[in-house]
MARKOL-45514 format. One record per residue (C-alpha): residue number from 1; x, y, z. Coordinates in nm, 4 decimals, decimal comma. Layout:
N
+-----+----------+----------+----------+
| num |     east |    north |       up |
+-----+----------+----------+----------+
| NUM |        X |        Y |        Z |
...
+-----+----------+----------+----------+
END
This chain:
396
+-----+----------+----------+----------+
| num |     east |    north |       up |
+-----+----------+----------+----------+
|   1 |  11,6589 |   9,4134 |  11,9819 |
|   2 |  12,0275 |   9,3818 |  12,0756 |
|   3 |  12,2321 |   9,6592 |  12,2362 |
|   4 |  12,4319 |   9,6960 |  11,9099 |
|   5 |  12,1105 |   9,7550 |  11,7033 |
|   6 |  11,9901 |  10,0080 |  11,9671 |
|   7 |  12,3217 |  10,1998 |  11,9403 |
|   8 |  12,3180 |  10,2064 |  11,5591 |
|   9 |  11,9449 |  10,2984 |  11,5678 |
|  10 |  12,0067 |  10,5989 |  11,7998 |
|  11 |  12,3019 |  10,7201 |  11,5979 |
|  12 |  12,1151 |  10,7070 |  11,2723 |
|  13 |  11,8095 |  10,8795 |  11,4172 |
|  14 |  12,0292 |  11,1632 |  11,5688 |
|  15 |  12,1930 |  11,2137 |  11,2299 |
|  16 |  11,8748 |  11,2025 |  11,0333 |
|  17 |  11,7281 |  11,4552 |  11,2781 |
|  18 |  12,0045 |  11,6945 |  11,1872 |
|  19 |  11,9474 |  11,6544 |  10,8250 |
|  20 |  11,7269 |  11,9338 |  10,6803 |
|  21 |  11,6236 |  11,7187 |  10,3851 |
|  22 |  11,4500 |  11,4828 |  10,6283 |
|  23 |  11,2427 |  11,7732 |  10,7500 |
|  24 |  11,1576 |  11,8708 |  10,3993 |
|  25 |  11,0934 |  11,5348 |  10,2385 |
|  26 |  10,9442 |  11,3488 |  10,5318 |
|  27 |  10,7527 |  11,6263 |  10,7143 |
|  28 |  10,6776 |  11,9288 |  10,5047 |
|  29 |  10,6367 |  11,7981 |  10,1510 |
|  30 |  10,3832 |  11,5169 |  10,2245 |
|  31 |  10,1529 |  11,7690 |  10,4154 |
|  32 |  10,1929 |  12,0289 |  10,1526 |
|  33 |  10,1288 |  11,8024 |   9,8501 |
|  34 |   9,8251 |  11,6234 |  10,0009 |
|  35 |   9,6738 |  11,9637 |  10,0893 |
|  36 |   9,7485 |  12,0808 |   9,7288 |
|  37 |   9,5863 |  11,7623 |   9,5784 |
|  38 |   9,2839 |  11,7953 |   9,8053 |
|  39 |   9,2377 |  12,1641 |   9,7203 |
|  40 |   9,2615 |  12,0976 |   9,3500 |
|  41 |   9,0094 |  11,8099 |   9,3827 |
|  42 |   8,7773 |  12,0407 |   9,5785 |
|  43 |   8,8081 |  12,3133 |   9,3141 |
|  44 |   8,7264 |  12,0763 |   9,0267 |
|  45 |   8,4384 |  11,9253 |   9,2231 |
|  46 |   8,3098 |  12,2733 |   9,3156 |
|  47 |   8,3352 |  12,3921 |   8,9562 |
|  48 |   8,1336 |  12,0932 |   8,8303 |
|  49 |   7,8585 |  12,1264 |   9,1004 |
|  50 |   7,8264 |  12,4953 |   9,0304 |
|  51 |   7,7072 |  12,4296 |   8,6703 |
|  52 |   7,9196 |  12,6930 |   8,4968 |
|  53 |   7,7649 |  12,8683 |   8,2003 |
|  54 |   7,9098 |  12,7161 |   7,8784 |
|  55 |   7,9491 |  12,9131 |   7,5506 |
|  56 |   7,7809 |  12,7555 |   7,2463 |
|  57 |   7,7722 |  12,8825 |   6,8880 |
|  58 |   7,4468 |  12,8506 |   6,6917 |
|  59 |   7,4252 |  12,9053 |   6,3199 |
|  60 |   7,1583 |  13,1578 |   6,2301 |
|  61 |   6,8287 |  13,0511 |   6,0818 |
|  62 |   6,7489 |  12,7847 |   6,3415 |
|  63 |   6,4199 |  12,7272 |   6,5277 |
|  64 |   6,3662 |  13,0168 |   6,7680 |
|  65 |   6,1501 |  12,8219 |   7,0114 |
|  66 |   6,4194 |  12,5605 |   7,0574 |
|  67 |   6,6770 |  12,8423 |   7,0991 |
|  68 |   6,4571 |  13,0083 |   7,3601 |
|  69 |   6,4287 |  12,6761 |   7,5584 |
|  70 |   6,8065 |  12,6467 |   7,5563 |
|  71 |   6,8513 |  13,0032 |   7,6825 |
|  72 |   6,5948 |  12,9410 |   7,9492 |
|  73 |   6,8031 |  12,6389 |   8,0813 |
|  74 |   7,0659 |  12,8933 |   8,2126 |
|  75 |   7,3461 |  12,6458 |   8,1402 |
|  76 |   7,4359 |  12,7686 |   7,7956 |
|  77 |   7,5536 |  13,1075 |   7,6620 |
|  78 |   7,4321 |  13,1138 |   7,3005 |
|  79 |   7,6194 |  13,2990 |   7,0337 |
|  80 |   7,4659 |  13,3338 |   6,6884 |
|  81 |   7,7148 |  13,2868 |   6,4076 |
|  82 |   7,6534 |  13,3414 |   6,0357 |
|  83 |   7,7767 |  13,0011 |   5,9214 |
|  84 |   7,8836 |  12,6613 |   6,0432 |
|  85 |   8,2422 |  12,7261 |   5,9284 |
|  86 |   8,2503 |  13,0429 |   6,1358 |
|  87 |   8,1415 |  12,8470 |   6,4372 |
|  88 |   8,4040 |  12,5734 |   6,3889 |
|  89 |   8,6696 |  12,8487 |   6,3649 |
|  90 |   8,5518 |  12,9876 |   6,6983 |
|  91 |   8,5568 |  12,6346 |   6,8390 |
|  92 |   8,9154 |  12,5809 |   6,7303 |
|  93 |   9,0156 |  12,9097 |   6,8810 |
|  94 |   8,8386 |  12,8106 |   7,2075 |
|  95 |   8,6021 |  13,1042 |   7,1915 |
|  96 |   8,3110 |  12,8608 |   7,2195 |
|  97 |   8,2752 |  12,4991 |   7,3353 |
|  98 |   8,0137 |  12,3737 |   7,0814 |
|  99 |   7,8727 |  12,4509 |   6,7415 |
| 100 |   7,5154 |  12,3675 |   6,6482 |
| 101 |   7,3365 |  12,3940 |   6,3229 |
| 102 |   6,9615 |  12,3238 |   6,3168 |
| 103 |   6,7670 |  12,2103 |   5,9999 |
| 104 |   6,6416 |  12,5028 |   5,7816 |
| 105 |   6,2797 |  12,4048 |   5,8369 |
| 106 |   6,2744 |  12,2742 |   6,1858 |
| 107 |   5,8922 |  12,2371 |   6,2275 |
| 108 |   5,8663 |  12,0251 |   5,9027 |
| 109 |   6,1698 |  11,8147 |   5,9997 |
| 110 |   6,0307 |  11,7377 |   6,3440 |
| 111 |   5,6831 |  11,6576 |   6,1937 |
| 112 |   5,8319 |  11,4099 |   5,9521 |
| 113 |   6,0739 |  11,2688 |   6,2060 |
| 114 |   6,3723 |  11,3403 |   5,9904 |
| 115 |   6,5185 |  11,6312 |   6,1830 |
| 116 |   6,9000 |  11,6213 |   6,2035 |
| 117 |   7,1035 |  11,8669 |   6,4216 |
| 118 |   7,4644 |  11,9087 |   6,3122 |
| 119 |   7,7080 |  11,9493 |   6,6007 |
| 120 |   8,0818 |  12,0053 |   6,6235 |
| 121 |   8,2873 |  11,9664 |   6,9461 |
| 122 |   8,6395 |  11,8944 |   7,0628 |
| 123 |   8,6687 |  11,5534 |   7,2390 |
| 124 |   8,9894 |  11,6558 |   7,4110 |
| 125 |   8,8279 |  11,9621 |   7,5705 |
| 126 |   8,6453 |  11,8600 |   7,8940 |
| 127 |   8,4131 |  12,1601 |   7,8805 |
| 128 |   8,3294 |  12,0831 |   7,5171 |
| 129 |   8,2175 |  11,7345 |   7,6265 |
| 130 |   8,0110 |  11,8982 |   7,9043 |
| 131 |   7,8453 |  12,1235 |   7,6406 |
| 132 |   7,7656 |  11,8269 |   7,4217 |
| 133 |   7,6136 |  11,6505 |   7,7251 |
| 134 |   7,3965 |  11,9498 |   7,8029 |
| 135 |   7,2875 |  11,9717 |   7,4417 |
| 136 |   7,1924 |  11,6006 |   7,4291 |
| 137 |   6,9865 |  11,6423 |   7,7487 |
| 138 |   6,8071 |  11,9431 |   7,6001 |
| 139 |   6,7276 |  11,7480 |   7,2836 |
| 140 |   6,6077 |  11,4524 |   7,4824 |
| 141 |   6,3780 |  11,6734 |   7,6800 |
| 142 |   6,2435 |  11,8342 |   7,3579 |
| 143 |   6,1787 |  11,4955 |   7,2051 |
| 144 |   6,0041 |  11,3811 |   7,5304 |
| 145 |   5,7836 |  11,6918 |   7,5250 |
| 146 |   5,6996 |  11,6355 |   7,1577 |
| 147 |   5,5899 |  11,2762 |   7,2341 |
| 148 |   5,3817 |  11,3933 |   7,5346 |
| 149 |   5,2082 |  11,6602 |   7,3115 |
| 150 |   5,1306 |  11,3864 |   7,0599 |
| 151 |   4,9820 |  11,1613 |   7,3329 |
| 152 |   4,7633 |  11,4469 |   7,4548 |
| 153 |   4,6321 |  11,5106 |   7,1142 |
| 154 |   4,5369 |  11,1454 |   7,0914 |
| 155 |   4,3720 |  11,1672 |   7,4369 |
| 156 |   4,6268 |  10,9395 |   7,5913 |
| 157 |   4,8073 |  10,9781 |   7,9163 |
| 158 |   5,1322 |  11,1827 |   7,8668 |
| 159 |   5,3075 |  10,9754 |   8,1330 |
| 160 |   5,3254 |  10,6989 |   7,8627 |
| 161 |   5,6040 |  10,8947 |   7,7047 |
| 162 |   5,8331 |  10,7860 |   7,9942 |
| 163 |   5,6951 |  10,4602 |   8,1269 |
| 164 |   6,0176 |  10,3931 |   8,3281 |
| 165 |   6,1694 |  10,6421 |   8,5616 |
| 166 |   6,4937 |  10,6209 |   8,7654 |
| 167 |   6,4905 |  10,6437 |   9,1478 |
| 168 |   6,8549 |  10,6831 |   9,2309 |
| 169 |   6,9777 |  10,6271 |   9,5919 |
| 170 |   7,3218 |  10,6682 |   9,7442 |
| 171 |   7,4222 |  10,3278 |   9,8753 |
| 172 |   7,7647 |  10,4324 |  10,0181 |
| 173 |   7,8093 |  10,2901 |  10,3620 |
| 174 |   7,7806 |  10,5628 |  10,6289 |
| 175 |   8,1004 |  10,4793 |  10,8000 |
| 176 |   8,4629 |  10,5832 |  10,8022 |
| 177 |   8,5625 |  10,8213 |  10,5211 |
| 178 |   8,3392 |  10,6515 |  10,2709 |
| 179 |   8,1855 |  10,8903 |  10,0235 |
| 180 |   8,4884 |  11,1068 |  10,0257 |
| 181 |   8,7072 |  11,1480 |   9,7118 |
| 182 |   9,0047 |  11,1349 |   9,9451 |
| 183 |   8,9517 |  10,7636 |  10,0027 |
| 184 |   9,0937 |  10,6970 |   9,6535 |
| 185 |   9,3693 |  10,9646 |   9,6789 |
| 186 |   9,5122 |  10,8946 |  10,0231 |
| 187 |   9,6294 |  10,5323 |   9,9770 |
| 188 |   9,8137 |  10,6401 |   9,6563 |
| 189 |   9,9911 |  10,9243 |   9,8264 |
| 190 |  10,0593 |  10,7290 |  10,1464 |
| 191 |  10,2284 |  10,4485 |   9,9447 |
| 192 |  10,4359 |  10,6898 |   9,7462 |
| 193 |  10,5581 |  10,8933 |  10,0430 |
| 194 |  10,6379 |  10,5892 |  10,2381 |
| 195 |  10,8889 |  10,5042 |   9,9596 |
| 196 |  11,0076 |  10,8491 |   9,8512 |
| 197 |  11,0497 |  10,9685 |  10,2097 |
| 198 |  11,3249 |  10,7028 |  10,2587 |
| 199 |  11,4574 |  10,7067 |   9,8962 |
| 200 |  11,5606 |  11,0673 |   9,9257 |
| 201 |  11,8140 |  10,9976 |  10,2085 |
| 202 |  11,9191 |  10,6332 |  10,1922 |
| 203 |  12,1901 |  10,6813 |   9,9362 |
| 204 |  12,3784 |  10,9231 |  10,1753 |
| 205 |  12,3245 |  10,6926 |  10,4827 |
| 206 |  12,4769 |  10,3854 |  10,3159 |
| 207 |  12,6516 |  10,4256 |   9,9837 |
| 208 |  12,7353 |  10,7856 |  10,0771 |
| 209 |  12,9176 |  10,6619 |  10,3820 |
| 210 |  13,1281 |  10,4448 |  10,1538 |
| 211 |  13,2368 |  10,7399 |   9,9549 |
| 212 |  13,3006 |  10,9519 |  10,2556 |
| 213 |  13,4991 |  10,6841 |  10,4404 |
| 214 |  13,2833 |  10,6943 |  10,7432 |
| 215 |  13,1379 |  10,3404 |  10,6747 |
| 216 |  13,4820 |  10,1869 |  10,7514 |
| 217 |  13,4804 |  10,3386 |  11,0968 |
| 218 |  13,1418 |  10,1927 |  11,1728 |
| 219 |  13,2158 |   9,8519 |  11,0407 |
| 220 |  13,5405 |   9,8116 |  11,2517 |
| 221 |  13,3503 |   9,9087 |  11,5695 |
| 222 |  13,2396 |   9,6500 |  11,8317 |
| 223 |  12,8907 |   9,6395 |  11,6850 |
| 224 |  12,8312 |   9,3351 |  11,4547 |
| 225 |  12,7696 |   9,4160 |  11,0921 |
| 226 |  12,4294 |   9,2440 |  11,0919 |
| 227 |  12,3349 |   9,4754 |  11,3734 |
| 228 |  12,4511 |   9,7746 |  11,1810 |
| 229 |  12,2360 |   9,6759 |  10,8849 |
| 230 |  11,9253 |   9,6238 |  11,0987 |
| 231 |  11,9845 |   9,9477 |  11,2895 |
| 232 |  12,0000 |  10,1467 |  10,9740 |
| 233 |  11,6829 |   9,9719 |  10,8396 |
| 234 |  11,4906 |  10,0583 |  11,1554 |
| 235 |  11,6004 |  10,4185 |  11,1497 |
| 236 |  11,5060 |  10,4562 |  10,7842 |
| 237 |  11,1733 |  10,2825 |  10,8557 |
| 238 |  11,0971 |  10,5510 |  11,1062 |
| 239 |  11,1554 |  10,8164 |  10,8405 |
| 240 |  10,9334 |  10,6346 |  10,5942 |
| 241 |  10,6621 |  10,5940 |  10,8571 |
| 242 |  10,6731 |  10,9651 |  10,9493 |
| 243 |  10,6585 |  11,0613 |  10,5791 |
| 244 |  10,3580 |  10,8404 |  10,5140 |
| 245 |  10,1780 |  10,9443 |  10,8383 |
| 246 |  10,2204 |  11,3182 |  10,7522 |
| 247 |   9,9753 |  11,2680 |  10,4621 |
| 248 |   9,7119 |  11,1792 |  10,7113 |
| 249 |   9,8065 |  11,4861 |  10,9226 |
| 250 |   9,7636 |  11,7020 |  10,6190 |
| 251 |   9,4165 |  11,5695 |  10,5482 |
| 252 |   9,3281 |  11,6099 |  10,9228 |
| 253 |   9,4391 |  11,9747 |  10,9203 |
| 254 |   9,2213 |  12,0387 |  10,6122 |
| 255 |   8,9217 |  11,8792 |  10,7881 |
| 256 |   8,9704 |  12,1021 |  11,0958 |
| 257 |   9,0112 |  12,4147 |  10,8887 |
| 258 |   8,6859 |  12,3417 |  10,7180 |
| 259 |   8,7715 |  12,5399 |  10,4050 |
| 260 |   8,4899 |  12,6096 |  10,1601 |
| 261 |   8,6952 |  12,4694 |   9,8702 |
| 262 |   8,7537 |  12,1396 |  10,0390 |
| 263 |   8,4313 |  12,0995 |  10,2447 |
| 264 |   8,2751 |  11,8787 |   9,9859 |
| 265 |   8,5647 |  11,6286 |  10,0314 |
| 266 |   8,4595 |  11,5686 |  10,4046 |
| 267 |   8,0965 |  11,4393 |  10,3811 |
| 268 |   7,9144 |  11,3784 |  10,7089 |
| 269 |   8,0045 |  11,0127 |  10,7695 |
| 270 |   8,0604 |  10,8046 |  11,0840 |
| 271 |   8,3960 |  10,8008 |  11,2665 |
| 272 |   8,6621 |  10,5565 |  11,1495 |
| 273 |   8,6218 |  10,2244 |  11,3542 |
| 274 |   8,9013 |  10,1268 |  11,5717 |
| 275 |   8,9440 |   9,7978 |  11,3797 |
| 276 |   9,0050 |  10,0081 |  11,0570 |
| 277 |   9,2565 |  10,2318 |  11,2397 |
| 278 |   9,4287 |   9,9130 |  11,3518 |
| 279 |   9,4347 |   9,7630 |  10,9987 |
| 280 |   9,5694 |  10,0834 |  10,8645 |
| 281 |   9,8499 |  10,0885 |  11,1148 |
| 282 |   9,9555 |   9,7316 |  11,0594 |
| 283 |   9,9494 |   9,7609 |  10,6798 |
| 284 |  10,1476 |  10,0765 |  10,6961 |
| 285 |  10,4107 |   9,9389 |  10,9432 |
| 286 |  10,4709 |   9,6347 |  10,7297 |
| 287 |  10,4871 |   9,8416 |  10,4166 |
| 288 |  10,7577 |  10,0835 |  10,5562 |
| 289 |  10,9423 |   9,7807 |  10,6816 |
| 290 |  10,9461 |   9,6450 |  10,3235 |
| 291 |  11,0505 |   9,9718 |  10,1700 |
| 292 |  11,3230 |  10,0524 |  10,4324 |
| 293 |  11,4898 |   9,7022 |  10,4059 |
| 294 |  11,4724 |   9,7169 |  10,0208 |
| 295 |  11,6208 |  10,0689 |  10,0084 |
| 296 |  11,9013 |   9,9774 |  10,2401 |
| 297 |  11,9835 |   9,6581 |  10,0611 |
| 298 |  12,0058 |   9,8335 |   9,7175 |
| 299 |  12,2183 |  10,1159 |   9,8641 |
| 300 |  12,4505 |   9,8583 |  10,0322 |
| 301 |  12,4895 |   9,6730 |   9,7014 |
| 302 |  12,5929 |   9,9942 |   9,5241 |
| 303 |  12,9554 |  10,0813 |   9,4952 |
| 304 |  12,9033 |  10,4551 |   9,5393 |
| 305 |  12,6276 |  10,7180 |   9,5906 |
| 306 |  12,5864 |  10,7826 |   9,2186 |
| 307 |  12,5313 |  10,4174 |   9,1426 |
| 308 |  12,2832 |  10,3896 |   9,4256 |
| 309 |  12,0848 |  10,6879 |   9,2979 |
| 310 |  12,0671 |  10,5259 |   8,9532 |
| 311 |  11,9391 |  10,2066 |   9,0928 |
| 312 |  11,6851 |  10,3798 |   9,3133 |
| 313 |  11,5574 |  10,6060 |   9,0290 |
| 314 |  11,4776 |  10,2938 |   8,8228 |
| 315 |  11,3158 |  10,1263 |   9,1266 |
| 316 |  11,0885 |  10,4326 |   9,1772 |
| 317 |  10,9153 |  10,3544 |   8,8554 |
| 318 |  10,8530 |   9,9917 |   8,9728 |
| 319 |  10,6903 |  10,1287 |   9,2806 |
| 320 |  10,4910 |  10,3974 |   9,1076 |
| 321 |  10,3246 |  10,1672 |   8,8542 |
| 322 |  10,1159 |   9,9533 |   9,1061 |
| 323 |  10,0436 |  10,2717 |   9,3046 |
| 324 |   9,9034 |  10,4357 |   8,9935 |
| 325 |   9,7152 |  10,1257 |   8,8954 |
| 326 |   9,5338 |  10,1338 |   9,2301 |
| 327 |   9,3694 |  10,4545 |   9,1104 |
| 328 |   9,2126 |  10,2967 |   8,7967 |
| 329 |   9,1673 |   9,9338 |   8,9037 |
| 330 |   8,8020 |  10,0006 |   8,9877 |
| 331 |   8,7349 |  10,0541 |   8,6048 |
| 332 |   8,8600 |   9,7014 |   8,5375 |
| 333 |   8,6446 |   9,5236 |   8,7832 |
| 334 |   8,9387 |   9,3206 |   8,9078 |
| 335 |   8,9693 |   9,4797 |   9,2495 |
| 336 |   8,8271 |   9,1716 |   9,4251 |
| 337 |   9,0370 |   8,9136 |   9,2454 |
| 338 |   9,2853 |   8,7072 |   9,4252 |
| 339 |   9,6018 |   8,8200 |   9,2426 |
| 340 |   9,5405 |   9,1760 |   9,3657 |
| 341 |   9,5578 |   9,0702 |   9,7264 |
| 342 |   9,9105 |   8,9310 |   9,6653 |
| 343 |  10,0518 |   9,1900 |   9,4389 |
| 344 |  10,3082 |   9,4058 |   9,6373 |
| 345 |  10,2236 |   9,7768 |   9,6848 |
| 346 |   9,8937 |   9,7377 |   9,4970 |
| 347 |   9,7516 |   9,5228 |   9,7735 |
| 348 |   9,8673 |   9,7741 |  10,0417 |
| 349 |   9,6908 |  10,0663 |   9,8586 |
| 350 |   9,3706 |   9,8503 |   9,8208 |
| 351 |   9,3894 |   9,7530 |  10,1850 |
| 352 |   9,4314 |  10,1118 |  10,3014 |
| 353 |   9,1398 |  10,2255 |  10,0732 |
| 354 |   8,9116 |   9,9570 |  10,2216 |
| 355 |   9,0115 |  10,0412 |  10,5789 |
| 356 |   8,9600 |  10,4188 |  10,5351 |
| 357 |   8,6163 |  10,3354 |  10,3758 |
| 358 |   8,5295 |  10,1466 |  10,6946 |
| 359 |   8,5233 |   9,7978 |  10,5344 |
| 360 |   8,7480 |   9,6404 |  10,7981 |
| 361 |   8,9586 |   9,3255 |  10,7351 |
| 362 |   8,9741 |   9,2358 |  10,3749 |
| 363 |   9,1762 |   8,9751 |  10,1637 |
| 364 |   9,3844 |   9,2640 |  10,0335 |
| 365 |   9,4855 |   9,3577 |  10,3909 |
| 366 |   9,5761 |   9,0000 |  10,4789 |
| 367 |   9,7649 |   8,9624 |  10,1518 |
| 368 |   9,9431 |   9,3014 |  10,2028 |
| 369 |  10,0650 |   9,2116 |  10,5525 |
| 370 |  10,1883 |   8,8762 |  10,4393 |
| 371 |  10,3717 |   8,9929 |  10,1268 |
| 372 |  10,5201 |   9,3002 |  10,3012 |
| 373 |  10,6554 |   9,0912 |  10,5832 |
| 374 |  10,7864 |   8,8341 |  10,3509 |
| 375 |  10,9736 |   9,0881 |  10,1358 |
| 376 |  11,0834 |   9,2749 |  10,4446 |
| 377 |  11,2507 |   8,9687 |  10,5895 |
| 378 |  11,4180 |   8,8737 |  10,2586 |
| 379 |  11,5501 |   9,2228 |  10,1976 |
| 380 |  11,6704 |   9,2482 |  10,5569 |
| 381 |  11,8491 |   8,9136 |  10,5047 |
| 382 |  12,0110 |   9,0413 |  10,1833 |
| 383 |  12,1151 |   9,3688 |  10,3514 |
| 384 |  12,2847 |   9,1789 |  10,6424 |
| 385 |  12,4681 |   8,9615 |  10,3861 |
| 386 |  12,5829 |   9,2706 |  10,2001 |
| 387 |  12,7065 |   9,4384 |  10,5101 |
| 388 |  12,9063 |   9,1341 |  10,5993 |
| 389 |  13,0980 |   9,1422 |  10,2622 |
| 390 |  13,4453 |   9,2860 |  10,2566 |
| 391 |  13,3212 |   9,4977 |   9,9657 |
| 392 |  13,1574 |   9,7189 |  10,2143 |
| 393 |  13,5051 |   9,8376 |  10,3298 |
| 394 |  13,6896 |   9,8050 |   9,9972 |
| 395 |  13,4153 |   9,9946 |   9,7981 |
| 396 |  13,4099 |   9,7381 |   9,5184 |
+-----+----------+----------+----------+
END
């Protein structure tokens, strides 16, 4: 690092330290939002695990024995309604989550094997889907009991009703943060804040200096223009790094506080291996280098601060798409394909997720470091070229 780069770097860091927006966007907001996301996830998870009682409307005239078994399950709050239409009206008004109408002669229908239960639910309502699942489980249990009774009457082993049984085991590796819902959330937030932490201030630090006339003073100084560009990139990279790191700090604070609402997000797993910490650090450093150089290059290419903000606003969607896709790629089965390892931003999110899960070095991590460094060098080169143009002084 040359003396000129050091001088520009120190100048930029001092000015950024005086900017209250840096404190808000790079320090406070990442911690606040990751804590908010984690608490919401904990609340949802806690609500599901607590098996809340769900309201269900039952048309009068059904089989009382089946109704009694549903009441005994403790998961359903049964409300008897005079007609199916009345139950549907309650369902549409969200007064109940499911409407059930049993056959008029339940015993005869069961004996003949033609019993049909009419059910109405709202697919867009999560609790309505939960109620439907509980009802299906209750009917499955009733059918199984009926088969067992039939087998007993025929002097056969009731176990023949269910010849196959599931023995489910948790195969999650007991290392790192594996098993925690935060493993999927953290890489997404880290990637976003690594970008948005720098995006919020880069327009003022480059294009804004053009509008204010301070850029001319800097460009005519003894420091070379290429050194000015690199110094600004390094200072902005520090802000991006701090912003991304604060998401980890927010998670660590929640873990130390040991709140009841977020306790389920911190299962008892092994400590994160040093190799995983190293991989996380390298991927994150190269990612912020890529983002910082890209942001400075775009702001330098803009004629004024308004144009810079327009370009960066469009770019934010380009960054957001692969970050969001990293949350759902597991449903596609493509997370281990080669193209994922070399897709910018997506590969960084996948590498961070693998490292936090204690998996160590993965193709995504190697691809992320390679692509991030390549784009960082290209964008730095473009930024230096842009700073050397006369347009940086003439504002055209």
